[in-house]
N, C-alpha and C positions, 0 to 999 in steps of 0.2 A: 480727266476725261480720257477715254480710250482712243487710240489711234485707229485709223481705217484698217490697217493691217491686223491689229489685235482683235478687232470686232470680227473680221472675216475668218481669222484663225479660230476663234471661240465658236463661231457658228459653222465651222467646217466648210467654208465656201472658198473655192480656189481664187487666189488673188490675181486679177488681171489689171491692166492699165485702165481700161474703161470702168471696171467695178470700183477701183480706187477713186477715180475722179468723180463718179456719180455719188459714192458714199461721202467723200469729202464735201461735195456741194451740199448734200442733204444735212450733214452734221453742222455746217456753217449757217444754216437758216433757222430762224426762230419760228417760222410758220411752215406748215405742210406745203409741199410742192406738187404741182400738176406736171404731167409729161411735158406740156408746153413750157412751163417755167424752167424745167431742167434743160430742155432743148435750147431755149434762149440763152441760158447761162453757159452751156457747153456747146456753143455753135459749131465747133470743130468736130463733134462726135455725131454720128448719124443717128437718126431717130430709132431705127430698128435695133441698134446696139443698146441704146438707152432703155428701150422697152424690154428687151430680153433681160437686161441687167435688173430692172425693177421686178420682173416676174421671178427671176432667180432669188433675189433678195427676199421677196414676199414668201416664196416657198420655203426658204430657210430661216424665216423669222428674224431677218435683219431689219426689215421695215414692216410697217402695216399700212393698209390702204384705208382711205376715208371717203365715204360717200356723203358729202356735206349738203347736197341739194343744189349745188351750183351747176351740175351737168358734167363736171369733170371729176374724175377720180384723183385724189391727192394722196401723197405718200409722205410718211414721217418715219424717222429712225426709231426703233423700239428702244425702250428704256433698258438699262443694264439689268440683266437677269430675266428679261421678259421672254416668254415662250409662246406668246399669243394664246394663252389659255384663258378660260373665263375669268380666272382670278386676276388677269392682267388687263381686263377691260377698263377703259377710262372714257370720260366725256371728251368731246371735241367742241370748240367754240368757233362758229362761223360768223364773221363780220359781214353784215348785209350791205355795208357801204363800200368797203375796200376789197371784198371777196377773199380775205385771208382766213385761213383755218389754223387753229392752235390746238395742241393737245393740253388737256387739263388733268394732269396727273394727280393733283392734290385734292380733287373734289370727290368725296366718297359716293360710291354707287350703291343704291339699295339692292339688297339680295333679291334676286328674281326667283320666285317659287314656281317651278314648272310642274305640270301634271306628271303623274307616275309614268315611268318609262320614256320620258322626253329627255333629250340631251342637248344642252346649249352648245352650239359650235361657233356662232358668230352673233354679234349685236352691233347695231349702229346707233350710237348715242350722240346726237348733235344738238347743241343749244345755239340759238341765233340771237344776234343783237349787234351792238356797236362795240368794237375793241377800244382799248384805252386811247389810242391815237385818234380815232374817229369821233370819240365822245367828248373831245376837248372843244 
């Protein structure tokens, strides 16, 4: 697994203390994190610094955002080699019981045939149900 420093270097993002701790936190989580989740985990870092860091990461394709229907945007680290292009799209699973959101990298996505002269820039693919923990 790549270190925070390696990821930032590859994505050409300046390494700062806040960026390192935010990325370290995101890498340590199995589920996507909301701004509130990150704030709670990094209580010593102010909200605006975290928010700016998330926006910088998103602009530089370090992370991707997920609108899972919960009313909160969630963030997850992009897979190695991801450039947030249409070929990098993947499903997300939202647990309706515990409100956790997971990236589903290994679930194939059907090819979307768009009308002529249309260009796909973003898609939101969320499936909902119970995660393995809540389904026990």
